[in-house]
GULO-294110 format. One line per field, with one value per residue: residue number from 1; residue in one letter; x, y, z of N, C-alpha, C in turn. Coordinates in Angstrom, 1 decimal. Layout:
BEGIN
n: c(NUM|...) $
res: c(a|...) $
n.east: c(X|...) $
n.north: c(Y|...) $
n.up: c(Z|...) $
ca.east: c(X|...) $
ca.north: c(Y|...) $
ca.up: c(Z|...) $
c.east: c(X|...) $
c.north: c(Y|...) $
c.up: c(Z|...) $
END
This chain:
BEGIN
n: c(1|2|3|4|5|6|7|8|9|10|11|12|13|14|15|16|17|18|19|20|21|22|23|24|25|26|27|28|29|30|31|32|33|34|35|36|37|38|39|40|41|42|43|44|45|46|47|48|49|50|51|52|53|54|55|56|57|58|59|60|61|62|63|64|65|66|67|68|69|70|71|72|73|74|75|76|77|78|79|80|81|82|83|84|85|86|87|88|89|90|91|92|93|94|95|96|97|98|99|100|101|102|103|104|105|106|107|108|109|110|111|112|113|114|115|116|117|118|119|120|121|122|123|124|125|126|127|128|129|130|131|132|133|134|135|136|137|138|139|140|141|142|143|144|145|146|147|148|149|150|151|152|153|154|155|156|157|158|159|160|161|162|163|164|165|166|167|168|169|170|171|172|173|174|175|176|177|178|179|180|181|182|183|184|185|186|187|188|189|190|191|192|193|194|195|196|197|198|199|200|201|202|203|204|205|206|207|208|209|210|211|212|213|214|215|216|217|218|219|220|221|222|223|224|225|226|227|228|229|230|231|232|233|234|235|236|237|238|239|240|241|242|243|244|245|246|247|248|249|250|251|252|253|254|255|256|257|258|259|260|261|262|263|264|265|266|267|268|269|270|271|272|273|274|275|276|277|278|279|280|281|282|283|284|285|286|287|288|289) $
res: c(m|r|r|l|l|w|g|f|t|l|l|l|a|a|g|p|l|a|a|a|p|d|n|k|k|d|d|k|p|a|p|a|d|e|v|k|s|l|m|a|d|y|q|k|g|q|q|e|f|y|d|a|l|g|k|a|k|t|a|d|e|r|t|k|a|q|e|k|r|p|d|p|e|a|l|a|v|r|l|l|e|l|a|e|q|n|p|e|d|a|g|v|t|p|v|a|l|v|h|i|v|t|l|p|l|r|g|g|d|g|t|k|h|l|a|l|e|r|l|a|s|d|h|a|a|s|d|q|l|e|p|i|v|l|r|l|t|y|q|p|s|p|a|v|e|a|f|l|r|a|v|v|d|k|n|p|k|d|e|l|k|g|k|a|t|y|g|l|g|a|m|l|q|q|a|a|g|y|a|r|q|m|h|e|q|p|e|l|e|q|r|v|e|a|a|f|g|k|e|a|a|r|w|l|r|d|a|d|a|d|r|l|e|r|e|a|e|e|l|f|e|t|a|a|d|k|f|a|d|v|p|m|y|a|e|e|t|l|g|d|a|a|k|g|q|l|f|e|i|r|n|l|g|i|g|k|t|a|p|e|i|e|g|v|d|l|d|g|t|p|f|k|l|s|d|y|r|g|k|v|v|v|i|d|f|w|g|n|w) $
n.east: c(76.5|75.2|72.6|71.1|70.7|68.7|66.7|66.2|65.0|62.8|61.2|60.6|59.3|56.8|55.8|55.3|55.6|52.9|50.6|50.7|48.1|45.4|44.2|42.2|39.0|35.9|34.5|32.1|28.6|26.2|23.7|20.8|22.4|22.7|20.1|19.2|20.8|20.6|18.1|18.2|20.2|18.4|16.0|17.9|18.6|16.3|15.5|17.5|16.9|14.2|14.7|17.0|15.2|13.0|14.6|14.8|14.6|14.5|13.9|16.3|17.2|15.5|15.5|17.8|17.6|15.9|17.9|18.7|17.0|16.1|16.3|13.8|12.6|15.1|16.1|14.0|14.6|17.4|16.6|14.8|16.6|18.1|16.2|15.4|18.1|18.3|16.5|15.4|16.0|14.7|15.1|15.9|14.1|11.3|11.5|12.7|10.8|8.6|9.6|9.6|7.0|6.2|7.5|7.2|6.5|6.0|3.0|1.6|2.3|4.8|7.8|7.0|4.3|5.2|6.7|4.4|3.3|5.5|5.3|2.6|2.7|4.8|5.2|2.9|2.8|4.6|5.8|6.4|4.8|3.6|4.1|2.5|0.0|-2.5|-1.8|-2.3|-4.7|-5.6|-4.6|-6.0|-6.5|-5.3|-3.7|-2.8|-4.9|-5.0|-2.7|-3.6|-5.6|-4.5|-2.7|-4.8|-5.7|-3.8|-1.7|-0.7|-0.6|-3.2|-3.2|-2.4|-4.0|-6.2|-6.0|-5.2|-7.7|-9.7|-8.2|-8.4|-11.4|-11.8|-10.2|-11.5|-13.9|-13.3|-12.2|-14.7|-15.7|-14.2|-15.0|-17.2|-17.2|-15.3|-17.3|-19.4|-17.7|-16.0|-13.2|-12.0|-10.0|-7.5|-6.4|-6.9|-4.8|-2.7|-2.1|-2.3|-1.8|-1.6|-3.1|-4.6|-6.4|-7.9|-9.0|-10.5|-12.0|-13.7|-15.1|-17.7|-19.1|-21.2|-21.2|-18.4|-18.6|-20.4|-19.1|-17.2|-18.7|-19.3|-16.9|-16.0|-17.9|-16.8|-14.4|-15.2|-16.4|-14.7|-12.3|-12.2|-10.9|-8.2|-5.7|-5.6|-5.1|-3.4|-5.9|-8.1|-9.8|-9.7|-12.6|-13.8|-13.0|-14.3|-16.7|-17.7|-17.0|-19.1|-21.3|-21.3|-21.2|-23.8|-26.0|-25.1|-24.7|-25.1|-28.8|-29.3|-31.0|-30.7|-29.0|-30.7|-30.6|-29.7|-30.1|-29.5|-30.8|-29.6|-31.0|-31.3|-33.8|-34.8|-33.8|-35.1|-33.3|-35.0|-37.2|-37.1|-37.8|-38.5|-37.5|-34.6|-32.2|-29.1|-25.8|-23.6|-20.5|-18.0|-15.1|-12.6|-8.9) $
n.north: c(-32.8|-32.6|-33.9|-32.7|-30.1|-31.6|-32.6|-29.8|-28.9|-30.5|-29.5|-27.2|-27.5|-28.4|-26.4|-23.3|-23.1|-24.8|-23.0|-22.8|-24.6|-23.2|-22.9|-21.2|-21.3|-19.8|-16.8|-16.3|-16.9|-19.9|-19.1|-20.2|-20.3|-17.7|-16.6|-17.9|-16.7|-13.8|-13.4|-14.9|-13.0|-10.4|-11.3|-11.6|-8.8|-7.5|-8.7|-7.6|-5.1|-4.4|-5.2|-3.0|-1.2|-1.7|-1.6|1.0|4.4|7.1|9.9|10.1|7.6|6.1|7.0|6.3|3.6|3.0|3.5|0.8|-0.9|-3.1|-2.3|-3.6|-2.8|-2.7|-5.3|-6.8|-5.8|-7.4|-9.7|-10.2|-9.5|-12.0|-13.9|-13.5|-13.8|-16.6|-18.6|-21.0|-22.1|-24.2|-23.9|-21.5|-19.2|-19.6|-19.5|-17.4|-15.2|-16.1|-14.8|-12.6|-11.2|-12.1|-10.2|-6.3|-4.6|-1.2|0.2|-1.7|-1.8|-2.2|-4.2|-6.3|-6.9|-7.2|-9.6|-11.2|-11.4|-13.1|-15.0|-16.1|-16.4|-18.5|-20.0|-21.2|-23.7|-24.9|-26.2|-24.8|-22.8|-22.4|-20.8|-18.1|-18.7|-18.1|-16.0|-13.9|-13.0|-10.8|-8.6|-7.4|-7.2|-6.7|-8.2|-10.5|-11.5|-12.9|-14.2|-16.3|-17.4|-18.6|-20.7|-22.0|-23.2|-24.4|-26.0|-28.8|-30.0|-31.1|-29.8|-26.9|-26.3|-26.5|-24.2|-22.2|-22.1|-21.5|-19.2|-17.4|-17.2|-15.9|-13.6|-12.2|-11.9|-9.8|-7.6|-6.9|-5.8|-3.6|-2.6|-1.7|0.4|2.2|3.0|4.2|6.1|8.1|9.4|7.7|6.2|7.5|6.4|3.9|3.3|3.7|1.7|-0.3|0.4|1.5|0.3|-1.9|0.2|1.2|-1.2|-1.6|0.6|0.1|-2.1|-4.6|-5.0|-7.3|-9.1|-10.1|-10.7|-12.8|-14.9|-15.4|-16.5|-19.1|-20.0|-20.6|-22.3|-24.7|-25.2|-26.1|-28.6|-30.0|-29.7|-30.2|-31.2|-30.7|-29.2|-26.3|-23.9|-24.6|-26.7|-26.4|-26.8|-26.5|-26.8|-26.5|-23.7|-22.5|-23.2|-21.5|-19.4|-19.1|-19.1|-16.6|-15.1|-15.6|-15.4|-12.5|-10.5|-7.0|-6.2|-8.8|-11.3|-11.5|-14.0|-16.1|-15.7|-16.8|-16.0|-14.8|-12.4|-9.4|-9.7|-12.3|-13.2|-14.9|-14.5|-13.5|-13.1|-12.4|-11.6|-9.1|-8.1|-5.8|-3.2|-1.0|-2.4|-2.6|-4.6|-5.5|-7.0|-8.4|-9.0|-10.2|-10.7) $
n.up: c(-23.1|-25.4|-24.7|-22.8|-24.2|-26.3|-24.0|-23.5|-26.0|-26.4|-24.3|-25.3|-27.3|-26.5|-25.0|-23.4|-20.1|-18.0|-16.2|-12.6|-10.5|-9.4|-6.5|-5.4|-4.4|-6.1|-4.6|-5.1|-3.9|-5.1|-6.6|-5.3|-2.8|-2.5|-2.7|0.0|1.8|1.7|2.8|5.3|6.4|5.9|8.2|10.1|10.7|10.6|13.7|15.2|14.2|16.2|18.4|19.1|18.9|21.1|23.5|23.4|24.7|24.4|22.0|20.5|20.6|19.3|16.7|16.4|16.2|14.0|12.2|11.9|10.7|8.1|4.6|2.7|0.5|-1.5|-1.2|-2.4|-4.9|-5.4|-5.3|-7.0|-9.3|-9.2|-9.7|-12.5|-13.4|-13.4|-14.4|-15.5|-13.2|-10.6|-8.0|-7.3|-8.7|-8.1|-5.5|-4.9|-5.8|-4.4|-1.9|-2.2|-2.5|0.0|1.4|3.3|1.3|-0.5|-1.5|-4.4|-7.0|-8.0|-7.4|-6.2|-7.6|-10.2|-9.5|-8.7|-11.5|-12.6|-11.3|-11.8|-14.7|-15.1|-12.7|-11.6|-11.3|-8.9|-6.2|-4.0|-3.6|-0.8|1.0|0.5|-0.9|0.7|2.4|1.0|0.7|1.8|0.2|-2.0|-5.5|-8.9|-9.8|-7.8|-8.0|-10.9|-10.2|-7.9|-9.6|-11.6|-10.0|-9.0|-11.6|-12.5|-10.8|-9.7|-7.0|-4.5|-2.4|-2.7|-4.5|-3.5|-0.9|-2.6|-4.2|-1.8|-0.9|-3.2|-3.1|-0.8|-1.1|-2.9|-1.9|0.4|-1.5|-2.4|-0.4|0.2|-2.4|-2.3|-0.2|-1.6|-3.3|-2.1|-0.5|-2.3|-1.7|-0.7|-2.3|-2.5|-0.4|-0.5|-2.7|-1.9|0.2|-1.6|-4.0|-7.4|-9.5|-8.4|-6.7|-9.1|-10.1|-8.2|-7.8|-9.8|-10.0|-9.9|-7.1|-6.0|-8.1|-7.6|-4.9|-5.0|-7.1|-4.8|-3.3|-4.5|-5.1|-2.5|-1.7|-3.6|-2.1|-0.1|-0.4|-2.4|-1.3|1.5|3.6|3.4|5.5|7.4|9.2|12.7|14.0|12.3|9.2|5.4|5.1|7.5|7.1|5.0|5.0|7.1|6.2|4.1|6.0|6.7|4.6|4.0|5.9|7.7|6.0|5.4|5.2|5.7|7.1|10.4|12.2|14.9|18.3|21.5|25.0|28.4|30.2|32.6|34.7|34.9|33.2|30.7|27.0|23.3|20.6|18.1|19.4|19.5|17.0|14.4|15.8|16.8|17.3|19.6|19.5|21.6|20.7|23.1|24.8|27.5|27.6) $
ca.east: c(75.7|73.9|71.5|71.0|70.2|67.6|65.9|65.4|64.1|61.4|60.5|60.0|58.4|55.7|55.1|55.5|55.1|51.7|50.6|50.5|46.9|44.8|43.1|41.5|37.8|34.9|34.0|30.8|27.7|25.8|22.4|20.2|22.5|22.6|19.0|19.4|21.9|20.1|16.8|18.8|20.7|17.4|15.7|18.6|18.4|14.8|15.5|18.1|15.6|13.0|15.6|17.1|13.5|12.5|15.1|14.6|14.0|14.4|13.4|16.9|17.9|14.4|16.1|19.2|17.2|15.2|18.9|19.3|15.9|16.8|15.5|12.7|12.9|16.4|16.2|13.3|15.1|18.6|16.0|14.4|17.7|18.3|15.1|15.7|19.3|18.2|14.9|15.2|16.6|13.5|15.4|15.9|13.4|10.1|11.7|13.2|9.8|7.8|10.5|9.4|5.8|6.1|8.1|6.1|6.5|5.2|2.5|1.5|2.7|6.6|8.7|5.8|3.6|6.2|6.9|3.2|3.2|6.5|4.6|1.2|3.0|5.9|5.7|2.1|2.5|5.7|5.5|7.0|4.2|2.7|3.8|1.8|-1.5|-3.4|-1.3|-2.5|-6.1|-5.7|-4.1|-6.8|-5.5|-5.9|-2.5|-3.4|-6.2|-4.3|-1.8|-4.2|-6.3|-3.4|-2.3|-6.1|-6.0|-2.3|-0.9|-1.1|-1.2|-4.6|-3.4|-2.1|-5.0|-7.4|-5.9|-5.7|-9.5|-10.1|-7.8|-9.5|-12.7|-11.7|-9.8|-12.9|-14.7|-12.3|-12.4|-16.1|-16.0|-13.3|-15.6|-18.5|-16.9|-15.3|-18.2|-20.1|-16.9|-14.7|-12.4|-11.0|-9.5|-5.9|-5.7|-6.8|-3.7|-1.3|-1.5|-2.4|-0.9|-2.7|-3.6|-5.8|-7.3|-8.8|-9.8|-11.4|-13.2|-14.5|-15.4|-19.3|-19.0|-22.2|-20.5|-17.2|-19.2|-21.3|-18.0|-16.3|-19.4|-18.5|-15.1|-15.6|-18.6|-16.1|-13.3|-15.9|-17.0|-13.7|-10.7|-12.8|-10.0|-7.0|-5.3|-5.7|-4.7|-3.6|-6.6|-8.7|-9.3|-10.3|-14.0|-14.4|-12.9|-14.8|-18.0|-17.6|-17.5|-20.3|-22.3|-21.0|-22.0|-25.1|-26.5|-24.3|-24.4|-25.7|-29.7|-29.4|-32.0|-29.6|-29.2|-31.2|-29.6|-30.9|-29.5|-30.2|-30.3|-28.9|-32.0|-31.9|-35.0|-34.6|-34.8|-34.6|-33.3|-36.3|-38.3|-36.9|-37.5|-38.6|-37.3|-33.8|-31.4|-27.3|-25.7|-22.2|-19.7|-16.7|-14.1|-11.4|-8.3) $
ca.north: c(-31.5|-33.1|-35.0|-31.4|-29.5|-32.2|-32.1|-28.0|-28.7|-30.9|-28.7|-26.2|-28.2|-28.7|-25.1|-22.9|-23.8|-24.6|-22.1|-23.2|-24.6|-22.0|-23.8|-20.4|-20.9|-19.1|-16.8|-15.5|-17.9|-20.1|-18.2|-20.5|-20.2|-16.2|-16.4|-18.2|-15.9|-12.5|-13.8|-14.7|-11.2|-9.7|-11.2|-11.1|-7.4|-7.2|-8.9|-6.6|-3.7|-4.6|-5.4|-2.1|-0.4|-2.2|-1.0|3.0|5.1|8.6|10.3|9.9|6.5|5.4|7.3|5.6|2.2|3.2|2.8|-0.6|-1.3|-3.5|-2.1|-4.7|-2.5|-3.1|-6.9|-7.3|-5.6|-8.3|-11.0|-10.0|-9.8|-13.5|-14.9|-13.1|-14.6|-17.8|-18.3|-22.2|-23.1|-24.3|-23.8|-20.0|-18.5|-19.2|-19.4|-15.6|-14.5|-16.1|-14.0|-10.9|-11.0|-12.0|-8.5|-5.6|-3.3|-0.4|-0.1|-2.9|-1.6|-2.7|-5.5|-7.5|-6.9|-7.7|-11.1|-12.0|-11.9|-14.3|-16.7|-16.5|-17.0|-19.1|-21.1|-21.7|-25.7|-24.8|-26.4|-23.6|-21.6|-22.9|-19.3|-16.8|-18.7|-18.1|-15.0|-12.8|-12.6|-9.8|-7.8|-7.4|-6.5|-8.1|-9.3|-11.4|-12.4|-13.3|-16.0|-17.3|-18.2|-19.8|-21.8|-23.1|-24.0|-25.4|-26.4|-30.1|-30.5|-30.6|-28.7|-26.0|-26.0|-26.0|-23.4|-20.8|-21.5|-20.7|-17.8|-16.6|-16.7|-15.2|-12.1|-11.8|-11.4|-8.5|-6.9|-6.8|-4.9|-2.3|-2.2|-1.1|1.4|3.2|3.7|4.7|7.1|7.9|9.7|6.6|5.8|7.4|5.5|2.3|3.1|4.1|0.4|-1.4|0.5|2.6|-0.9|-2.1|1.3|1.9|-2.4|-2.0|1.7|0.3|-4.0|-4.9|-5.7|-8.3|-10.1|-10.2|-12.1|-14.0|-15.5|-16.1|-18.0|-20.1|-20.7|-21.5|-23.9|-25.4|-25.4|-26.9|-29.6|-30.6|-29.6|-30.2|-32.2|-29.9|-28.9|-24.4|-23.4|-25.5|-28.2|-26.2|-27.5|-25.8|-27.3|-25.3|-22.2|-22.2|-22.8|-20.5|-17.8|-19.0|-18.5|-14.9|-14.4|-16.0|-14.8|-11.6|-9.5|-5.8|-6.6|-10.1|-11.3|-11.7|-15.1|-16.2|-15.2|-16.5|-15.9|-14.6|-10.8|-9.4|-10.5|-13.7|-13.5|-15.6|-13.3|-13.9|-11.7|-12.5|-11.0|-7.5|-7.7|-4.5|-2.6|-1.3|-3.3|-2.3|-5.5|-5.5|-8.5|-8.1|-10.2|-10.0|-11.5) $
ca.up: c(-23.5|-26.4|-23.9|-22.3|-25.1|-26.4|-23.2|-23.5|-27.0|-25.7|-23.5|-25.5|-28.5|-25.5|-25.2|-22.4|-18.8|-17.4|-14.5|-11.8|-10.8|-8.8|-6.0|-4.9|-4.9|-6.5|-3.4|-5.2|-3.8|-6.2|-6.6|-4.1|-1.7|-2.0|-1.7|1.6|2.8|1.7|3.4|6.8|6.6|6.3|9.2|11.2|10.3|11.3|14.6|15.8|14.9|16.8|19.9|19.4|19.2|22.5|24.4|23.0|26.0|24.0|21.0|19.6|20.8|18.6|15.7|16.0|16.5|12.8|11.7|12.2|10.1|6.8|3.4|2.0|-1.0|-1.8|-0.8|-3.3|-6.3|-5.8|-5.4|-8.6|-10.3|-9.1|-10.4|-13.9|-14.0|-13.1|-15.0|-15.3|-11.6|-9.8|-6.5|-7.0|-9.3|-7.5|-4.1|-4.7|-6.1|-3.3|-0.8|-3.0|-1.9|1.6|1.9|3.3|0.5|-0.6|-2.6|-5.1|-8.4|-8.1|-7.4|-5.9|-9.1|-11.3|-8.8|-9.1|-12.5|-13.2|-10.6|-12.4|-15.7|-15.2|-11.7|-10.7|-11.0|-8.4|-4.8|-3.6|-3.0|0.4|2.0|0.1|-1.4|1.6|2.7|-0.2|0.7|2.4|-0.7|-3.2|-6.6|-10.1|-10.0|-7.0|-8.4|-11.6|-9.6|-7.5|-10.8|-12.2|-9.2|-9.0|-12.8|-13.6|-9.5|-9.6|-5.4|-4.1|-1.1|-2.9|-5.1|-2.3|-0.4|-3.8|-4.0|-0.4|-0.9|-4.2|-2.6|0.7|-1.6|-3.5|-0.7|0.4|-2.8|-2.4|0.6|-0.4|-3.9|-1.7|0.3|-2.4|-4.5|-1.2|-0.6|-3.4|-1.2|0.0|-3.3|-2.1|1.0|-0.9|-3.5|-1.0|0.5|-2.6|-5.3|-8.2|-10.3|-7.5|-6.7|-10.0|-10.1|-6.9|-7.9|-11.2|-9.5|-9.3|-5.6|-6.4|-8.4|-6.7|-3.9|-5.7|-7.3|-3.8|-3.0|-5.3|-4.6|-0.7|-1.9|-4.1|-1.1|1.2|-1.4|-2.8|-0.2|2.8|4.8|3.4|6.8|7.2|10.5|13.8|13.8|11.5|7.8|4.4|4.7|8.6|7.3|4.0|5.6|8.5|5.3|3.3|6.7|7.0|3.5|3.7|7.0|8.3|5.2|5.6|5.0|5.8|9.0|11.9|12.8|16.2|19.3|22.7|26.1|29.7|30.7|33.8|35.7|34.9|32.5|29.0|25.5|22.0|19.6|17.4|20.2|19.6|15.5|14.2|16.8|16.7|18.4|19.3|19.9|21.7|21.1|23.6|25.6|28.3|27.7) $
c.east: c(74.7|72.5|70.6|69.9|68.9|66.6|65.2|64.9|62.8|60.5|59.7|59.1|56.9|55.2|55.3|55.2|54.1|51.7|50.1|48.8|46.8|43.9|42.1|40.1|36.8|34.5|32.4|29.7|27.0|24.2|21.1|20.8|22.9|21.3|18.5|20.2|21.2|18.7|17.2|19.2|19.4|16.5|16.5|18.8|17.1|14.8|16.3|17.6|14.9|13.7|15.9|15.8|12.9|13.3|14.9|14.3|13.5|14.2|15.2|17.3|16.6|14.9|17.1|18.6|16.8|16.7|19.3|18.3|16.5|15.8|15.2|12.8|14.0|16.7|15.4|14.0|16.3|17.8|15.3|15.4|18.3|17.5|15.4|16.9|19.6|17.1|14.7|15.5|15.3|13.8|15.7|14.8|12.4|10.3|12.0|11.7|8.7|8.2|9.9|8.1|5.6|6.8|7.3|6.8|5.6|4.2|2.2|1.8|4.2|6.8|7.7|4.9|4.1|6.3|5.4|3.1|3.8|5.8|3.9|1.7|4.2|6.0|4.6|2.1|3.8|5.0|6.0|6.2|3.3|2.7|2.9|0.4|-2.4|-2.9|-1.8|-4.0|-6.5|-5.4|-4.8|-6.2|-5.7|-4.8|-2.4|-4.3|-5.6|-3.4|-2.5|-5.2|-5.6|-3.0|-3.8|-6.1|-4.8|-1.7|-1.6|-1.4|-2.5|-4.5|-3.4|-3.2|-6.5|-7.1|-5.7|-7.0|-10.1|-9.6|-8.3|-10.6|-12.3|-10.9|-10.6|-13.7|-14.3|-12.5|-13.6|-16.4|-15.3|-14.2|-16.2|-18.2|-16.5|-16.2|-18.9|-19.1|-15.9|-13.4|-11.2|-10.1|-7.9|-5.7|-5.4|-5.5|-2.4|-0.7|-1.5|-1.8|-2.0|-3.5|-4.5|-6.6|-8.4|-9.7|-10.7|-12.4|-14.0|-15.1|-16.9|-18.6|-19.8|-21.6|-19.1|-17.6|-20.0|-19.8|-17.0|-17.1|-19.3|-17.6|-15.4|-17.0|-17.7|-14.7|-14.0|-16.1|-15.6|-12.5|-11.5|-11.6|-9.0|-6.8|-5.3|-4.5|-4.7|-4.7|-7.7|-8.8|-10.1|-11.8|-14.2|-14.2|-14.2|-16.4|-18.7|-18.1|-18.4|-21.7|-22.3|-21.7|-23.8|-26.1|-25.8|-24.0|-25.5|-27.5|-30.0|-30.4|-31.2|-29.8|-29.9|-30.0|-30.3|-30.2|-30.2|-29.6|-29.8|-29.9|-32.2|-33.2|-34.3|-34.8|-34.2|-34.3|-34.6|-37.6|-38.2|-37.2|-38.7|-38.5|-35.2|-32.8|-30.0|-26.9|-23.9|-21.5|-18.4|-15.9|-13.0|-10.2|-6.9) $
c.north: c(-31.8|-33.5|-33.5|-30.4|-30.3|-32.2|-30.9|-28.2|-29.3|-30.2|-27.7|-26.4|-28.1|-27.5|-24.5|-23.5|-23.5|-23.8|-22.9|-23.1|-23.7|-22.7|-22.6|-20.6|-20.1|-18.3|-16.6|-17.0|-18.5|-19.2|-18.5|-20.2|-18.8|-15.9|-16.6|-17.5|-14.5|-12.5|-14.0|-13.4|-10.5|-9.8|-11.2|-9.5|-6.9|-7.8|-7.9|-5.4|-3.6|-4.8|-4.0|-0.9|-0.5|-1.6|0.6|3.3|6.6|8.3|9.7|8.3|5.8|5.8|6.2|3.8|2.0|2.6|1.5|-1.5|-1.5|-3.0|-3.1|-4.4|-3.1|-4.5|-7.3|-7.1|-6.6|-9.2|-11.3|-10.4|-11.5|-14.3|-14.5|-13.4|-15.6|-18.3|-19.9|-23.0|-23.3|-24.2|-22.4|-19.1|-18.3|-19.1|-17.7|-15.0|-14.4|-15.0|-12.7|-10.5|-11.1|-10.7|-7.5|-4.3|-2.5|-0.2|-1.7|-2.9|-1.6|-3.6|-6.4|-7.8|-7.6|-9.7|-12.3|-12.3|-13.1|-15.6|-17.3|-16.9|-18.2|-20.4|-21.5|-22.8|-25.6|-25.4|-25.8|-22.6|-21.5|-21.4|-18.5|-17.1|-18.1|-16.5|-13.6|-12.5|-11.3|-8.6|-8.0|-6.5|-7.3|-8.8|-10.3|-12.2|-13.0|-14.3|-16.7|-18.2|-19.2|-21.1|-22.7|-24.1|-24.8|-26.0|-28.2|-30.7|-30.1|-29.9|-27.4|-25.7|-25.8|-24.9|-22.2|-20.9|-20.7|-19.1|-17.0|-16.0|-15.6|-13.4|-11.2|-10.9|-10.0|-7.8|-6.4|-5.9|-3.8|-1.4|-1.3|0.5|2.6|3.4|4.4|6.1|7.1|8.3|8.6|6.1|5.9|6.8|4.0|2.4|3.3|2.8|-0.6|-1.4|0.9|1.6|-1.2|-1.1|1.0|0.3|-2.3|-0.7|1.1|-1.7|-3.4|-6.0|-7.0|-9.1|-10.7|-11.4|-12.9|-15.1|-16.0|-16.5|-18.9|-21.1|-21.3|-22.4|-25.0|-25.9|-26.5|-28.3|-30.6|-31.0|-29.6|-30.5|-31.5|-29.1|-26.9|-24.5|-24.3|-26.6|-27.8|-26.5|-26.4|-25.7|-26.5|-24.2|-21.8|-22.3|-22.1|-19.2|-17.7|-18.9|-17.0|-14.2|-14.4|-15.5|-13.2|-10.4|-8.0|-6.2|-8.0|-10.3|-12.1|-13.2|-15.4|-16.2|-15.8|-16.3|-15.3|-13.2|-11.1|-9.8|-11.6|-13.9|-13.8|-14.8|-14.4|-12.9|-11.6|-11.7|-9.6|-7.1|-6.7|-3.4|-2.6|-1.6|-3.2|-3.7|-5.6|-6.5|-8.1|-9.0|-9.4|-10.9|-11.6) $
c.up: c(-24.4|-25.6|-23.1|-23.2|-26.0|-25.7|-23.1|-24.7|-26.7|-25.1|-24.0|-27.0|-27.6|-25.2|-23.6|-21.1|-18.3|-15.8|-13.9|-11.1|-9.7|-7.8|-5.3|-5.1|-5.1|-5.2|-3.5|-5.1|-5.0|-5.7|-5.7|-2.9|-1.5|-1.5|-0.5|2.6|3.0|2.8|5.3|7.1|7.3|7.9|10.3|11.4|11.2|13.2|15.5|15.7|15.7|18.2|19.9|20.1|20.4|23.7|24.2|24.3|25.3|22.5|19.7|19.3|20.0|17.0|15.4|15.7|14.5|11.8|10.8|11.1|8.6|5.8|2.7|0.7|-1.7|-1.8|-2.2|-4.6|-6.3|-5.9|-6.9|-9.6|-10.2|-9.9|-12.0|-14.4|-14.1|-13.4|-15.0|-14.0|-10.7|-8.2|-6.4|-7.4|-8.6|-6.1|-4.1|-4.8|-5.1|-2.0|-0.8|-2.1|-0.6|2.0|2.3|2.5|0.4|-1.5|-3.4|-6.5|-8.6|-8.4|-7.1|-6.8|-9.9|-10.7|-9.0|-10.7|-13.3|-12.6|-11.3|-13.9|-16.2|-14.3|-10.9|-10.3|-9.9|-7.0|-4.3|-2.8|-1.9|1.3|1.7|-0.6|-0.1|2.2|2.1|0.1|1.5|1.4|-1.8|-4.3|-7.5|-10.1|-9.1|-7.4|-9.8|-11.3|-9.1|-8.6|-11.1|-11.5|-9.1|-10.6|-13.2|-11.7|-9.3|-7.9|-5.3|-2.9|-1.5|-3.8|-4.6|-1.8|-1.4|-3.9|-2.8|-0.7|-1.8|-3.4|-1.4|0.3|-2.4|-2.5|-0.1|-0.4|-2.8|-1.4|0.6|-1.5|-3.1|-1.1|-0.3|-3.1|-3.3|-0.5|-1.2|-3.0|-0.8|-1.0|-2.9|-1.4|0.1|-2.0|-3.1|-0.4|-0.6|-4.2|-6.2|-9.1|-9.6|-7.3|-7.9|-10.3|-9.3|-6.9|-8.8|-11.1|-9.2|-8.1|-5.7|-6.8|-8.2|-5.0|-4.2|-5.7|-5.6|-3.2|-3.3|-5.4|-3.2|-0.7|-2.2|-3.0|-0.1|0.8|-1.7|-2.3|1.0|3.7|4.6|4.8|6.5|8.1|11.4|13.4|12.7|10.0|6.8|4.6|6.1|7.7|6.0|4.5|7.0|7.3|4.5|4.4|7.0|5.8|3.3|4.8|7.7|7.4|5.5|4.5|4.9|6.9|9.6|12.2|14.4|17.3|20.7|24.0|27.4|29.9|32.0|35.3|35.7|34.1|31.0|28.2|24.4|21.4|18.4|18.1|19.7|17.5|15.6|14.8|16.6|17.7|18.1|19.9|20.0|21.8|22.0|24.2|26.3|28.2|28.4) $
END
């Protein structure tokens, strides 16, 4: 009996019985895995939507197909939350922010604007920026301008620095075109605002189109000089693309002398465009694919 009591006393002295270990794993995914899962689900939803829309025959079927369309705005908000919750994680924050920029979001003043600001201020040196440095060419705004300038200044990779240089030049050239149109037709501001956001519309409205184009030309010269061999699309290099842009700025702008065109007319008679100098000429470029 004494031995039993002594054993019981030792047990009490050691404290209460330890709980059995819980072998259940936390079901919550790691932030990097959640970013991948969110994007995979979104892309799957997009494909299901397009499939359903392609099969739709009636208005009701098309309406039902629209219900399958995933919401990029909601996805962008969640990705931004993950980026803000994991600011030091290079496998989460820049990746999530880049995904936001690639989403088809309305305007440019919301989540996409915040993503660009954070990329410019904290992640311009990241090696995760490849998907957007050229994609932003057609989205003129001060946020895009600040982001691309930050990549040009801070990114250590020649490939990204070169593409950002070319992308900034192309974006400024686009912006110059929009600015000229808005100066001539102020009513276009509402359409530009709907497409790119209020801040972009104000920036373009107040922009000096000639100055933007001059800087674009300088950036294309830099791309052609310093980053000529950087691959761009397929077999084209940044040097090829930049030279094409320079030719357009210097030869194809309004008020420029058109480059020579030589050919043969329908009667087999050779002709040159310069033969018609001083006359009104309409040139129609067309193709059949």
